[in-house]
BAFI-3210 file (N, C-alpha, C; in Angstrom, 3 decimals, decimal comma, padded with zeros to 6 digits):
// residues 332
n [1|2|3|4|5|6|7|8|9|10|11|12|13|14|15|16|17|18|19|20|21|22|23|24|25|26|27|28|29|30|31|32|33|34|35|36|37|38|39|40|41|42|43|44|45|46|47|48|49|50|51|52|53|54|55|56|57|58|59|60|61|62|63|64|65|66|67|68|69|70|71|72|73|74|75|76|77|78|79|80|81|82|83|84|85|86|87|88|89|90|91|92|93|94|95|96|97|98|99|100|101|102|103|104|105|106|107|108|109|110|111|112|113|114|115|116|117|118|119|120|121|122|123|124|125|126|127|128|129|130|131|132|133|134|135|136|137|138|139|140|141|142|143|144|145|146|147|148|149|150|151|152|153|154|155|156|157|158|159|160|161|162|163|164|165|166|167|168|169|170|171|172|173|174|175|176|177|178|179|180|181|182|183|184|185|186|187|188|189|190|191|192|193|194|195|196|197|198|199|200|201|202|203|204|205|206|207|208|209|210|211|212|213|214|215|216|217|218|219|220|221|222|223|224|225|226|227|228|229|230|231|232|233|234|235|236|237|238|239|240|241|242|243|244|245|246|247|248|249|250|251|252|253|254|255|256|257|258|259|260|261|262|263|264|265|266|267|268|269|270|271|272|273|274|275|276|277|278|279|280|281|282|283|284|285|286|287|288|289|290|291|292|293|294|295|296|297|298|299|300|301|302|303|304|305|306|307|308|309|310|311|312|313|314|315|316|317|318|319|320|321|322|323|324|325|326|327|328|329|330|331|332]
n.u [093,910|096,228|097,849|100,721|101,782|104,642|106,312|109,237|111,269|113,460|115,794|116,812|120,164|120,923|119,240|119,386|121,383|124,912|125,471|123,181|122,880|125,001|124,026|121,465|121,485|122,024|119,931|117,553|114,938|115,090|113,783|113,168|113,818|115,721|117,776|118,459|119,534|121,140|124,484|125,327|126,784|130,105|132,991|135,688|138,840|139,281|140,932|141,818|141,411|138,586|139,181|137,989|137,465|139,621|139,956|138,289|137,156|135,796|133,327|132,360|131,915|132,427|131,509|129,336|128,224|126,715|126,682|126,708|126,451|125,712|125,018|123,108|120,934|119,200|116,728|114,235|110,909|108,953|110,069|111,161|112,661|114,193|112,276|109,831|109,503|109,161|106,816|104,983|104,979|104,144|101,499|100,454|100,826|099,228|096,686|096,788|096,969|094,435|092,937|093,772|092,837|090,090|089,497|090,306|088,754|086,194|086,329|086,717|088,262|087,307|085,355|086,557|087,087|088,069|089,736|090,885|092,326|094,292|095,573|096,470|098,425|100,517|101,043|101,300|102,333|105,086|106,281|107,257|109,914|110,933|110,600|112,409|114,747|114,527|114,882|117,587|118,777|118,129|119,428|122,051|122,229|122,028|124,442|126,447|125,773|125,930|125,788|123,620|121,001|119,942|120,755|119,641|116,910|116,881|117,564|115,276|113,469|114,504|113,874|111,111|110,615|111,193|109,110|106,909|107,390|106,928|104,190|103,125|103,887|102,279|099,778|099,945|100,112|097,635|095,996|096,542|095,977|098,037|099,869|102,148|102,667|101,957|103,843|106,157|105,605|105,601|108,280|109,398|108,256|109,503|112,113|112,005|109,741|108,878|107,723|108,559|111,268|112,438|112,002|113,360|116,019|116,443|116,336|118,515|120,605|120,584|121,754|124,490|125,155|127,341|127,178|125,601|123,536|122,387|121,346|119,431|117,648|116,960|115,730|113,867|112,467|112,105|111,677|109,890|107,988|106,672|105,835|104,230|101,888|100,909|100,384|098,996|097,055|095,941|095,772|094,554|092,061|091,061|090,931|088,783|086,624|086,443|085,522|087,372|087,523|088,363|091,080|091,949|091,789|093,854|095,963|096,191|098,179|100,436|099,512|099,070|101,640|103,223|102,364|103,268|106,006|106,695|106,640|109,037|110,981|110,508|111,012|113,769|114,884|114,023|115,383|118,054|118,189|117,710|120,014|122,086|122,657|124,045|123,544|120,772|120,666|122,016|120,380|117,945|118,651|119,261|116,750|115,150|116,329|116,059|113,339|112,282|113,296|112,004|109,340|109,352|110,084|107,947|105,826|105,033|103,883|101,785|100,276|099,534|097,998|096,084|095,217|093,353|093,269|095,840|097,683|096,565|096,704|099,497|100,250|098,994|100,383|102,948|102,523|101,769|104,117|105,869|104,685|104,974|107,777|108,299|107,161|109,010|111,181|112,535|113,294|111,919]
n.v [084,706|086,709|087,647|089,315|090,710|091,668|093,697|094,099|096,334|096,155|098,247|099,258|099,313|100,678|102,212|101,599|100,432|101,020|102,109|103,540|105,125|106,911|108,714|109,518|109,719|108,120|107,650|107,634|105,743|103,620|102,912|099,704|099,806|101,914|100,722|098,638|099,899|102,374|103,199|100,617|099,709|098,697|100,759|100,878|099,087|097,722|095,353|095,131|096,527|096,094|093,489|093,421|096,015|098,030|100,753|101,839|101,831|099,096|099,933|102,872|106,279|107,837|106,693|107,834|110,964|112,482|114,194|113,814|114,904|113,187|110,011|108,447|109,981|109,454|108,077|105,473|106,191|104,345|102,738|100,141|097,164|093,885|092,192|093,715|094,205|091,630|090,815|092,775|092,346|089,709|089,916|091,427|089,627|087,536|088,606|088,931|086,261|085,359|086,829|085,716|083,088|083,562|084,625|082,498|080,247|081,028|081,429|083,980|085,273|084,433|086,150|088,281|090,141|088,383|089,587|091,581|090,107|089,022|091,392|092,099|090,189|091,219|093,872|093,869|091,490|091,189|092,867|091,452|090,987|093,545|093,979|092,145|093,439|095,710|094,491|093,735|096,278|097,466|095,671|096,258|098,845|098,199|096,864|098,773|101,122|103,585|103,389|101,913|102,752|103,306|101,113|098,773|099,184|099,269|096,646|095,333|096,396|095,247|092,529|092,756|093,338|090,943|089,429|090,756|090,240|087,496|087,465|088,597|086,578|084,503|085,503|085,263|082,459|081,787|082,774|081,136|078,569|077,292|076,397|077,692|078,918|081,588|082,964|082,359|083,722|086,322|086,661|086,524|088,827|090,778|090,509|090,870|092,267|095,260|097,447|097,160|097,555|100,037|100,289|098,026|098,655|100,927|099,837|098,042|099,847|101,138|099,266|099,634|101,977|103,910|105,499|105,017|106,426|107,872|105,702|104,919|107,090|106,879|104,305|103,951|106,333|107,701|105,759|103,884|105,730|106,286|103,839|102,464|104,125|104,131|101,388|100,239|102,030|103,789|101,864|099,852|100,943|100,939|098,219|097,481|098,321|096,389|094,103|093,355|093,398|091,479|091,370|093,673|092,967|091,103|092,769|094,180|093,964|095,213|097,820|098,691|098,269|100,095|102,608|102,477|102,154|104,590|106,343|105,828|106,328|109,051|110,279|109,802|111,173|113,774|114,491|114,200|116,086|118,420|118,707|120,107|122,678|121,718|118,943|118,997|120,028|118,046|115,750|116,634|116,930|114,270|113,094|114,464|113,696|110,851|110,519|111,731|109,978|107,622|108,304|108,461|105,821|104,261|105,206|103,928|101,589|102,575|103,662|101,340|099,968|101,827|103,247|105,724|107,181|107,419|109,626|111,553|110,135|109,831|112,479|113,151|111,481|112,545|115,129|114,496|113,303|115,434|117,167|115,616|115,597|118,321|118,592|117,443|119,004|119,042|119,900|119,265]
n.w [181,157|179,537|176,507|175,655|172,924|171,360|169,018|167,027|165,246|162,593|161,526|158,320|157,240|155,046|152,294|149,647|146,812|146,246|143,723|143,089|145,329|145,124|143,341|144,196|146,922|150,083|151,837|150,527|149,293|146,418|143,137|141,634|138,978|138,877|140,365|138,716|136,583|136,791|136,265|135,643|133,539|132,785|133,297|133,783|134,087|131,658|129,755|127,185|123,897|121,681|119,428|116,959|116,346|116,972|117,242|119,113|122,571|124,562|125,627|124,477|124,425|122,218|119,923|118,802|117,439|119,107|122,206|125,700|129,044|131,049|130,377|131,481|131,748|129,755|130,302|130,518|130,284|130,819|132,641|132,342|133,236|133,288|134,648|134,770|132,074|130,884|132,175|131,289|128,473|128,380|129,197|127,082|124,970|125,789|125,466|122,700|121,831|122,531|120,747|118,288|118,655|118,805|116,250|114,625|115,477|114,825|112,166|110,987|109,102|106,725|105,957|104,800|101,848|098,919|097,033|098,539|100,390|098,744|098,112|100,641|101,083|099,603|100,500|103,273|104,549|103,707|105,524|107,637|107,120|107,192|109,922|110,929|110,102|111,744|114,189|113,935|113,820|116,310|117,929|117,209|118,275|120,964|121,225|120,525|121,805|124,508|127,941|130,271|130,499|127,955|126,409|127,529|127,128|124,345|123,785|124,631|122,783|120,477|120,825|120,851|118,172|116,869|117,897|116,733|114,037|114,083|114,693|112,357|110,610|111,550|110,883|108,111|107,880|108,883|106,923|104,680|105,554|106,950|105,080|104,282|101,896|101,541|103,065|101,684|099,356|100,393|101,042|098,501|097,414|098,994|098,113|095,327|094,328|092,822|094,184|096,776|096,840|097,434|100,195|101,074|100,289|101,859|104,463|104,338|103,889|106,331|107,932|107,811|109,054|110,989|113,226|116,159|117,380|115,333|113,963|115,825|115,624|112,897|112,651|114,860|115,139|112,580|110,335|111,555|112,320|110,014|108,801|110,708|111,329|108,673|107,921|110,145|110,814|108,662|106,519|107,938|108,474|105,901|105,426|107,040|105,539|103,683|104,838|106,722|109,545|111,350|110,910|112,121|114,779|114,908|114,514|116,821|118,803|117,609|117,318|119,979|120,944|119,460|120,363|122,996|122,534|121,328|123,472|124,840|122,800|122,127|124,593|124,960|122,731|123,253|125,629|124,809|122,714|124,100|125,514|124,207|121,711|119,553|119,633|119,154|116,563|115,101|115,561|114,528|111,837|111,115|111,586|109,724|107,262|107,232|107,677|105,394|103,499|104,246|103,754|100,946|100,327|101,256|099,817|097,286|098,327|099,842|097,741|096,387|098,338|099,268|097,114|095,630|097,976|098,887|098,753|100,466|102,850|103,184|103,398|105,801|107,552|107,333|108,367|110,991|111,930|111,809|113,660|115,955|116,124|116,575|119,098|120,761|120,556|118,117|114,681|111,656]
ca.u [095,310|096,384|099,130|101,249|102,618|105,457|107,013|110,472|111,545|114,871|116,044|117,785|121,380|120,911|117,995|119,591|122,741|125,857|125,387|122,076|123,131|125,904|123,257|120,244|121,635|121,914|118,727|116,369|114,631|115,145|112,943|113,898|114,363|116,960|118,811|118,865|119,945|122,193|125,909|125,554|127,770|131,496|133,709|137,126|139,423|139,310|142,279|142,193|140,386|137,993|140,035|137,244|137,413|140,548|139,953|137,387|137,080|134,652|132,198|133,021|130,934|132,767|130,916|128,298|128,530|125,929|127,435|125,890|127,183|125,353|124,256|121,992|119,775|118,325|115,941|113,009|109,773|108,168|110,845|111,229|113,836|113,837|111,047|108,648|109,361|108,589|105,430|104,170|104,816|103,359|100,088|100,068|100,756|098,066|095,543|096,928|096,635|092,977|092,432|094,007|091,918|088,732|089,396|090,465|087,635|084,968|086,581|086,380|088,986|086,554|084,481|087,346|087,022|089,201|090,648|091,634|093,288|095,416|096,291|097,118|099,646|101,589|101,424|101,482|103,134|106,539|106,788|107,986|111,341|111,235|110,710|113,706|115,738|114,421|115,543|119,027|119,202|118,077|120,511|123,284|122,205|122,366|125,861|127,358|125,310|126,664|124,937|122,583|119,673|119,439|121,042|118,702|115,635|117,065|117,530|113,864|112,869|114,955|113,078|109,743|110,511|111,084|107,751|105,994|107,621|106,253|102,749|102,840|104,012|101,090|098,672|100,109|099,768|096,198|095,362|096,677|095,757|099,320|100,661|103,419|102,813|101,860|105,118|107,107|105,277|106,030|109,737|109,646|107,913|110,562|113,344|111,899|108,625|109,406|107,228|109,231|112,722|112,866|112,034|114,446|117,298|116,543|116,667|119,877|121,520|120,648|122,618|125,904|125,375|128,367|126,776|124,468|122,410|121,710|120,575|118,278|116,714|116,496|114,840|112,802|111,662|111,741|111,068|108,702|107,015|105,924|105,218|103,180|100,609|100,430|099,846|098,094|096,028|095,260|095,422|093,627|090,733|090,639|090,592|087,446|085,633|086,402|085,227|088,600|087,531|089,137|092,499|092,216|092,033|095,173|096,949|096,077|099,475|101,297|098,968|099,379|103,097|103,809|102,080|104,184|107,360|106,902|106,920|110,481|111,746|110,354|111,681|115,212|115,228|113,773|116,475|119,300|118,127|117,768|121,353|122,882|122,214|124,708|122,764|119,479|120,877|122,348|119,226|116,961|119,122|119,062|115,310|114,652|116,831|115,502|111,880|112,041|113,565|110,948|108,138|109,500|110,151|106,645|104,793|104,437|103,060|100,555|099,506|098,971|096,999|095,035|094,818|093,085|093,468|097,236|098,344|096,028|097,241|100,914|100,323|098,615|101,497|104,039|102,152|101,798|105,511|106,444|104,134|105,633|109,154|108,278|106,810|110,187|112,257|113,241|112,744|112,066]
ca.v [084,861|087,593|087,585|090,622|090,479|092,832|093,644|094,875|096,782|096,149|099,342|098,974|100,118|101,553|102,104|101,173|100,023|102,131|102,758|104,497|106,062|107,963|109,680|109,989|109,772|106,796|107,514|107,715|104,459|103,667|101,952|098,566|100,257|102,647|099,789|097,781|100,727|103,365|102,860|099,171|099,447|098,871|101,909|100,767|097,736|097,050|094,831|095,274|097,069|095,013|093,138|093,654|097,456|098,517|102,203|102,233|100,999|098,195|100,850|104,111|107,313|108,518|105,987|108,704|112,400|113,068|114,330|113,923|114,958|111,962|109,159|107,837|110,870|108,903|107,066|104,960|106,623|103,171|102,100|098,706|096,314|092,549|091,648|094,456|094,036|090,318|090,802|093,607|091,711|088,482|090,319|091,814|088,436|086,760|089,197|088,636|084,852|085,251|087,364|084,706|081,974|084,016|084,742|081,180|079,365|081,487|081,568|085,361|085,731|084,059|087,265|089,302|090,023|087,642|090,521|092,300|089,150|088,998|092,653|092,023|089,389|092,010|095,131|093,760|090,363|091,407|093,631|090,576|091,169|094,864|093,822|091,503|094,503|096,529|093,707|093,861|097,639|097,683|094,870|097,040|099,920|097,549|096,509|099,916|102,254|103,872|103,563|100,896|103,357|103,164|099,816|097,738|099,434|098,877|095,179|094,948|096,737|094,253|091,318|093,072|093,286|089,530|089,010|091,304|089,456|086,213|087,696|088,739|085,242|083,739|085,993|084,618|081,042|081,699|083,052|080,032|077,270|076,742|075,784|078,417|079,532|083,043|083,477|082,280|084,845|087,558|086,743|086,834|090,234|091,573|090,421|091,182|093,133|096,603|098,433|096,969|097,691|101,239|099,968|097,072|099,367|101,787|098,990|097,525|100,967|101,438|098,266|100,026|103,242|103,753|106,248|104,258|107,297|108,101|104,491|105,009|108,053|106,366|103,160|104,023|107,541|108,043|104,666|103,400|106,811|106,263|102,550|102,036|104,793|103,747|100,026|099,871|103,055|104,089|100,626|099,115|101,510|100,476|096,800|097,359|098,539|095,176|092,954|092,941|093,723|090,463|091,713|094,687|092,250|090,490|093,851|094,941|093,999|096,212|099,145|099,010|098,310|101,303|103,713|102,305|102,343|106,022|107,008|105,691|107,001|110,503|110,724|109,789|112,243|115,068|114,767|114,368|117,341|119,534|118,764|121,159|123,072|120,817|117,706|119,251|120,187|116,730|114,860|117,155|116,595|112,833|112,821|114,981|112,891|109,495|110,608|111,973|108,746|106,658|108,725|108,054|104,362|103,645|105,788|102,937|100,651|103,300|103,771|100,019|099,566|102,828|103,761|107,167|107,820|107,296|110,918|112,162|109,390|110,148|113,867|113,120|110,859|113,517|116,202|113,963|113,087|116,762|117,637|114,826|116,087|119,646|118,472|117,025|119,965|118,856|120,574|118,465]
ca.w [180,759|178,392|175,809|175,267|171,742|171,031|167,729|166,943|163,889|162,221|160,614|157,257|157,347|153,874|151,555|148,255|146,481|146,131|142,410|143,125|146,429|144,657|142,553|144,846|148,360|150,698|152,655|149,693|148,646|144,957|142,432|141,067|137,696|139,145|140,830|137,594|135,450|137,017|136,334|135,547|132,490|133,238|132,745|134,067|134,100|130,359|129,536|125,771|123,003|120,887|118,288|115,726|116,101|118,006|117,351|120,196|123,760|124,554|125,782|124,081|124,074|120,963|118,782|118,247|117,471|120,194|123,451|126,899|130,311|131,765|129,463|132,205|131,654|128,715|131,008|129,914|131,115|131,190|133,710|132,085|133,370|132,799|135,237|134,337|130,625|130,568|132,656|130,391|127,168|128,546|129,217|125,733|124,123|126,211|124,765|121,267|121,638|122,579|119,479|117,259|118,897|118,467|114,792|114,008|115,810|114,168|110,735|110,643|107,915|105,530|105,589|104,113|100,392|098,364|096,369|099,570|100,952|097,813|098,280|101,955|100,945|098,988|101,158|104,720|105,030|103,584|106,663|108,566|106,837|107,747|111,378|111,173|109,994|112,952|115,242|113,736|114,134|117,754|118,502|117,010|119,265|122,232|121,183|120,390|122,602|125,741|129,107|130,399|130,370|126,588|125,786|127,964|126,447|122,948|123,715|124,713|121,493|119,504|121,001|120,422|116,712|116,487|118,218|115,730|112,816|114,260|114,578|110,925|110,019|111,931|110,051|106,814|107,992|109,086|105,633|103,716|106,167|107,414|104,008|104,162|100,571|101,671|103,579|100,570|098,472|101,050|100,875|097,094|097,236|099,631|097,318|093,905|093,964|092,625|095,143|098,055|096,753|098,136|101,623|101,291|100,198|103,025|105,610|104,191|104,089|107,764|108,571|107,778|109,744|112,010|114,416|116,691|117,700|114,061|113,712|116,718|115,020|111,607|112,799|115,853|114,971|111,204|109,572|112,269|112,354|108,755|108,468|111,643|111,010|107,352|107,871|111,242|110,981|107,399|105,814|108,796|108,234|104,576|105,572|107,635|104,485|102,851|105,698|107,414|110,967|112,066|110,799|113,135|116,028|114,837|114,537|118,065|119,502|116,987|117,597|121,378|121,121|118,889|121,283|124,122|122,010|121,081|124,752|125,086|121,747|122,254|125,821|124,704|121,798|123,892|126,568|124,054|121,967|125,053|126,114|123,568|120,374|118,595|119,614|118,521|115,127|114,548|115,599|113,579|110,497|110,893|111,519|108,447|106,153|107,232|107,514|103,974|102,756|104,560|103,033|099,549|100,223|101,512|098,965|096,372|099,084|100,139|096,505|096,093|099,330|099,495|095,804|095,545|099,275|099,306|098,948|101,687|103,992|103,356|103,887|107,212|108,275|107,365|109,295|112,350|112,312|112,047|114,937|117,000|116,233|117,205|120,514|121,533|120,355|116,850|113,526|110,439]
c.u [095,379|097,780|099,521|102,234|103,348|106,122|108,272|110,741|113,045|115,080|117,090|119,001|121,523|119,652|118,178|121,043|123,616|125,745|124,249|122,317|124,051|125,156|122,121|120,372|121,330|120,593|117,433|116,089|114,598|114,198|113,812|114,507|115,677|118,085|119,324|119,480|121,177|123,579|126,189|126,579|129,184|132,157|135,217|137,540|139,257|140,750|142,737|141,052|139,786|138,833|139,341|137,127|138,309|140,617|139,083|137,598|135,876|133,348|132,752|131,985|131,214|132,253|129,752|128,740|127,741|126,783|126,466|126,790|126,932|124,476|123,072|120,804|118,772|117,494|114,708|111,836|108,872|108,803|110,851|112,615|113,340|112,498|109,815|108,416|108,680|107,138|104,520|103,931|104,019|101,867|099,609|099,921|099,595|096,805|095,587|096,573|095,123|092,356|092,602|093,035|090,499|088,536|089,425|089,243|086,370|085,155|086,335|087,113|088,251|085,634|085,223|087,258|088,265|090,220|091,493|092,654|094,515|096,261|097,076|098,425|100,813|102,005|101,714|102,465|104,639|107,132|107,484|109,485|111,808|111,442|111,998|114,828|115,730|115,034|117,054|119,524|119,170|119,095|121,844|123,359|122,550|123,860|126,758|126,985|126,080|125,684|123,787|121,186|119,106|119,670|120,075|117,344|115,721|117,025|116,091|113,158|113,256|114,130|111,622|109,591|110,481|109,671|106,742|106,155|106,917|104,736|102,347|102,925|102,780|099,860|098,736|099,724|098,261|095,449|095,402|096,543|097,027|100,137|102,032|103,595|102,787|103,180|106,210|106,865|105,717|107,540|110,096|109,344|109,001|111,813|113,190|110,760|109,120|108,953|107,893|110,716|113,246|112,971|113,203|115,809|117,511|116,959|118,110|120,911|121,660|121,566|124,070|126,146|126,376|128,014|125,508|123,281|121,663|120,844|119,316|117,214|116,107|115,451|113,623|111,954|111,179|111,027|109,801|107,606|106,206|105,155|104,086|101,869|100,037|099,719|098,766|097,072|095,268|094,858|094,437|092,200|090,181|090,237|089,161|086,355|085,497|086,196|086,401|088,665|088,349|090,629|092,885|092,489|093,424|096,291|097,011|097,404|100,339|100,822|099,311|100,881|103,679|103,554|103,020|105,618|107,668|107,193|108,416|111,284|111,691|111,054|113,195|115,603|115,040|114,916|117,775|119,321|118,244|119,151|122,190|122,298|122,818|123,953|121,455|119,623|121,184|121,117|118,158|117,353|118,921|117,575|114,728|115,049|116,148|113,979|111,521|112,254|112,477|109,657|108,198|109,453|108,776|105,535|104,208|103,539|101,737|099,670|098,838|097,820|095,816|094,506|094,567|093,341|094,913|097,874|097,861|096,593|098,699|101,094|099,988|099,739|102,651|103,747|102,222|103,229|106,193|105,953|104,781|107,060|109,192|107,989|107,981|111,407|113,047|112,549|112,992|111,139]
c.v [085,734|087,462|088,987|090,415|091,764|092,633|094,486|095,184|096,794|097,224|098,945|099,874|101,048|101,252|101,552|100,786|101,239|102,851|103,780|105,548|107,195|109,058|110,308|110,162|108,428|106,584|107,551|106,368|104,620|102,644|100,802|098,949|101,005|101,699|098,905|098,564|101,572|102,732|101,358|098,834|099,637|100,073|101,834|099,302|096,988|096,603|094,964|095,937|095,925|094,731|093,414|095,136|098,164|100,030|102,722|101,337|100,076|098,987|102,249|105,156|108,006|107,774|106,755|110,153|113,120|113,103|114,540|114,025|113,700|111,119|108,492|108,782|110,361|107,754|106,654|105,370|105,466|102,412|100,574|098,164|094,887|092,057|092,376|094,321|092,707|090,218|091,582|092,924|090,409|088,810|090,695|090,595|087,537|087,282|088,889|087,184|084,646|085,769|086,354|083,538|082,345|084,046|083,373|080,292|079,741|081,730|082,966|085,860|085,376|085,181|088,369|089,070|089,319|088,566|091,272|091,378|089,063|090,270|092,653|091,242|090,225|093,222|094,976|092,665|090,509|092,225|092,754|090,692|092,549|094,756|093,087|092,531|095,399|095,807|093,843|095,241|097,913|096,821|095,590|098,197|099,371|097,275|097,737|101,100|102,408|104,151|102,582|101,470|103,169|101,765|098,728|097,927|099,039|097,356|094,672|095,235|095,727|092,978|091,550|092,909|091,847|089,016|089,506|090,566|088,102|086,357|087,839|087,391|084,397|084,194|085,341|083,157|080,853|081,909|081,831|078,649|076,550|076,067|076,442|079,117|081,062|083,638|083,395|083,424|086,176|087,743|087,118|088,305|091,134|091,609|091,004|092,106|094,580|097,580|098,296|097,297|098,970|101,011|099,033|097,762|100,266|100,981|098,498|098,635|101,308|100,459|098,739|101,412|103,031|104,480|105,607|105,160|107,705|106,899|104,465|105,930|107,475|105,275|103,488|105,286|107,683|106,902|104,155|104,451|106,938|104,957|102,173|102,794|104,377|102,401|099,790|100,944|103,234|102,815|099,793|099,625|101,058|099,006|096,629|097,529|097,324|093,927|092,493|093,326|092,739|090,766|092,785|094,033|091,645|091,527|094,589|095,034|095,108|097,631|099,581|099,146|099,610|102,515|103,664|102,610|103,829|106,782|106,975|106,493|108,512|111,034|110,795|110,957|113,623|115,444|115,021|115,691|118,544|119,700|119,898|121,494|122,170|119,505|117,900|119,375|118,845|115,837|115,326|116,819|115,137|112,513|113,289|114,084|111,529|109,495|110,851|110,725|107,704|107,013|108,287|106,534|103,715|104,192|104,769|101,929|101,294|103,392|102,446|099,694|100,525|103,455|105,274|107,895|107,869|108,641|111,620|111,467|109,750|111,579|113,927|112,525|111,835|114,638|115,730|113,760|114,422|117,330|116,913|115,305|117,442|119,566|118,040|117,881|119,799|119,647|119,713|119,029]
c.w [179,513|177,810|175,383|174,118|171,399|169,669|167,810|165,471|163,667|161,176|159,572|157,430|156,154|153,070|150,141|148,053|146,217|144,794|142,340|144,207|146,006|143,909|143,356|146,355|148,994|151,421|151,843|149,035|147,125|144,362|141,926|139,719|137,901|139,529|139,701|136,444|135,724|137,122|136,305|134,483|133,043|132,564|132,977|133,961|132,788|130,083|128,091|125,019|122,180|119,643|116,956|115,384|117,110|118,125|118,491|121,408|123,646|124,698|125,579|123,674|122,748|119,738|118,167|118,333|118,556|121,461|124,615|128,126|131,119|130,856|130,156|132,333|130,625|129,282|130,209|130,789|131,533|132,344|133,560|132,402|133,136|133,342|134,724|132,835|130,297|131,034|131,703|129,055|127,274|128,553|127,823|124,829|124,510|125,526|123,280|120,957|121,652|121,286|118,350|117,419|118,470|116,952|114,129|114,254|115,055|112,670|110,220|109,408|106,626|105,066|104,844|102,609|099,859|097,714|097,395|100,243|100,054|097,939|099,594|101,882|100,429|099,802|102,651|105,123|104,775|104,726|107,692|108,339|107,290|109,254|111,749|111,075|111,217|114,147|115,146|114,160|115,632|118,493|118,347|117,998|120,643|122,324|121,285|121,275|123,893|126,871|129,134|130,197|128,974|126,022|126,255|127,295|124,978|122,798|123,809|123,389|120,428|119,608|120,595|118,915|116,210|116,757|117,193|114,406|112,903|114,165|113,113|110,214|110,329|111,157|108,671|106,838|108,178|107,771|104,713|104,343|106,539|106,324|103,881|102,828|100,649|102,148|102,509|099,592|099,058|100,922|099,441|096,806|097,824|098,763|095,923|093,499|093,921|093,710|096,512|098,010|097,406|099,633|101,924|101,253|101,413|104,260|105,514|104,344|105,569|108,495|108,685|108,374|110,882|113,309|114,979|117,042|116,424|113,705|114,578|116,119|113,741|111,778|113,656|115,768|113,531|110,477|110,250|112,287|111,076|108,597|109,426|111,440|109,655|107,387|108,907|111,588|109,667|106,645|106,621|108,604|106,885|104,618|106,080|106,589|103,571|103,705|106,523|108,872|111,780|112,012|111,807|114,487|116,048|114,881|115,868|118,810|118,937|117,284|119,018|121,595|120,604|119,783|122,482|123,709|121,819|122,363|125,054|124,074|121,922|123,496|125,625|123,817|122,433|124,826|125,821|123,300|122,890|125,671|125,525|122,205|119,313|118,492|118,856|117,009|114,463|114,455|114,620|112,143|110,166|110,735|110,187|107,289|106,092|107,129|106,055|103,146|103,008|103,838|101,577|099,399|100,365|100,624|097,966|097,089|099,457|098,900|096,160|097,033|099,383|098,219|095,863|096,859|099,729|099,620|100,209|102,925|104,244|103,858|105,375|108,063|108,413|108,362|110,741|112,834|112,598|113,369|116,103|117,218|116,947|118,702|121,374|121,222|119,095|115,755|112,295|109,378]
res [x|x|x|x|x|x|x|x|x|x|x|x|x|x|x|x|x|x|x|x|x|x|x|x|x|x|x|x|x|x|x|x|x|x|x|x|x|x|x|x|x|x|x|x|x|x|x|x|x|x|x|x|x|x|x|x|x|x|x|x|x|x|x|x|x|x|x|x|x|x|x|x|x|x|x|x|x|x|x|x|x|x|x|x|x|x|x|x|x|x|x|x|x|x|x|x|x|x|x|x|x|x|x|x|x|x|x|x|x|x|x|x|x|x|x|x|x|x|x|x|x|x|x|x|x|x|x|x|x|x|x|x|x|x|x|x|x|x|x|x|x|x|x|x|x|x|x|x|x|x|x|x|x|x|x|x|x|x|x|x|x|x|x|x|x|x|x|x|x|x|x|x|x|x|x|x|x|x|x|x|x|x|x|x|x|x|x|x|x|x|x|x|x|x|x|x|x|x|x|x|x|x|x|x|x|x|x|x|x|x|x|x|x|x|x|x|x|x|x|x|x|x|x|x|x|x|x|x|x|x|x|x|x|x|x|x|x|x|x|x|x|x|x|x|x|x|x|x|x|x|x|x|x|x|x|x|x|x|x|x|x|x|x|x|x|x|x|x|x|x|x|x|x|x|x|x|x|x|x|x|x|x|x|x|x|x|x|x|x|x|x|x|x|x|x|x|x|x|x|x|x|x|x|x|x|x|x|x|x|x|x|x|x|x|x|x|x|x|x|x|x|x|x|x|x|x|x|x|x|x|x|x]
***
């Protein structure tokens, strides 16, 4: 006896949703990122203007001086939407947890020079407050930005910054045996230590920027473009000379995250700058102003952490940021 097994194929009536089909055609399969991004922001049927700012619509492209024919051109090259974002960050945090466990179980921080640990408390741990400011700024971009392509990525960046602040807090707790004294000292340094006041003022001034795209440039390109290479590259190398190899393991999340973050930031700025000469001039001006301010704000911290090597490090950071800007069509 033989069995004849037949199969039947049910053809899909359409390959994707209408919001994507309008852009790519109904017969072309779309990625999950496209389906979760294109034209998801409401554009009609607003019943009232926001009572807290009635001069604008709820979603209003005029909140920035940047002009785009299609705001959904500001795509995320990583194609992160909620599912892929949470999976990616869960993997990164799993690796970070293993690093913390490894360092803690083997007492590796005990090999770090005591003098360098004291220095670390002053130049690195106050950054948890900087990261809180970055969370606030990316949340503002999520709130005021136009188009899901950029606002959803900004919301992910905002949550990343809280996670980084928590990692820095855990480093502080690991240093002082969970007493919390180190974190209290970091807060005091952020509020009153003279070398941190330029950074603190810069962050607080960014809170009141009215143009959300300028805020995007200030936070995610200029300020981050100075502090991350300074702390997690140049200072990290200096730590290794004082027995701080274990600290490099604890910083691994921030190093990997910044490389990933730059892919999104650079892609957005490149597309926006290429849209028009006016956009390019505006973005270049904002990048120049905020990068210059960030260089000045972080210079005292570099001098404290790197001493004689501070000027060379800051010059290298400035050159790298300028090269990065030129590669995406900006002039700073």
